[in-house]
N, C-alpha and C positions, 0 to 999 in steps of 0.2 A: 333186521328194522330196515337196511335198502330193502330188502326185498319187500317187507310188506310199502314203501313208497312208488317204489315201484308196480303194486299189486294196483293201486287208489290208481296212479296213473295209468293205469288201463281201466281201471272202473271208468277217469273221468274220459279219460278220449269213446269210447263205449260208451258213455252216455250222449256227447258231442254228437258223436254222428245215428244213433236213437234220434236224436231231437229235430236233427233234419231230415233223418226221413219220414219222421211224421210232419216234418213242414211238406217237404214234397210230397204226404197222402195228400196231405189238404189241400193239395196245390189243381189235383191233379183230380180228389175229388170234387172241387168245385168248379175246374176245366170242364168236366160232365153234366152232373146242375145246368152249367149256360149253356149248356151244346156247344160250346168254343170247339168243343174236340175234334167238327168235324171238318174248320177251314184250317186242322195244320195234322189232321188222320185219317185211314178210309177205319173205318167198325173194325178192322184185326186185329192190325196195327198199332191201334189205341188198346183195342182190347191185351193186346201180348204186353206193353207199358204199362200199363195199369197191376195186371197181374203181380209182376216183376217190382212193381212197387208196395203190391200189398207186402208182398213176398220180402222185399227188403225188414221196411217196419221191424214185421212179427222175427221177423232172426233179428235184426239189433234188440227187441225189446229182449227177446228169449236172454241175447248175451248179458241186459244188464240184472235180470232177472238176476237168472243163474248169478251174476256173479255179488247179487245183494246176499243170497241164499248160503253158502259156501261159507264154510269156516276160515277165521285169514289164509292158514295156510290152506289146510285145501286152496283156497280161493286163489292164488297167486301160482300156483301148477297150474290148473284148473284153466286159466282164463289164458300161459304162453301158448305159442303158438307151434302146431304138430308139427313137427323136423322132419 
């Protein structure tokens, strides 16, 4: 039972980080659409930041989806950090 609770807790944490990554992506998308990015970034720097934001959102989405698709026993083992 404690292992299952730990896995549930990790899934909740991953979901929260994914939500944060989605909000960050929405912010950068709006920054791009409005043209305000030019006030704060050079073209190259903004492109690099945008790629980082997109990559982070995809990674958190993959973690959350992987956690949902695994069986409870395997899920807990796969979500643990690598040693």
